C-alpha positions, 0 to 999 in steps of 0.5 A, a space after each residue: 750655709 748651704 747643704 753642700 758646704 755642710 757636707 764639705 766641712 764635715 769632710 775635711 774635718 773627717 780627714 783632719 781627724 784621721 791625719 791627727 790620729 795618724 800623726 799621734 800614732 807616728 809620734 808615740 811609735 817613734 817614743 816607743 822606739 826612742 826609749 827602746 834603743 836609748 
């Protein structure tokens, strides 16, 4: 593996993690709203 590949994988991993955290955040917000209005 070349150095640029390592950077690319690292970059994609960071993006993936951010998206996952955002998804979890939205899911929990939705959950709270569902409980509030049920």
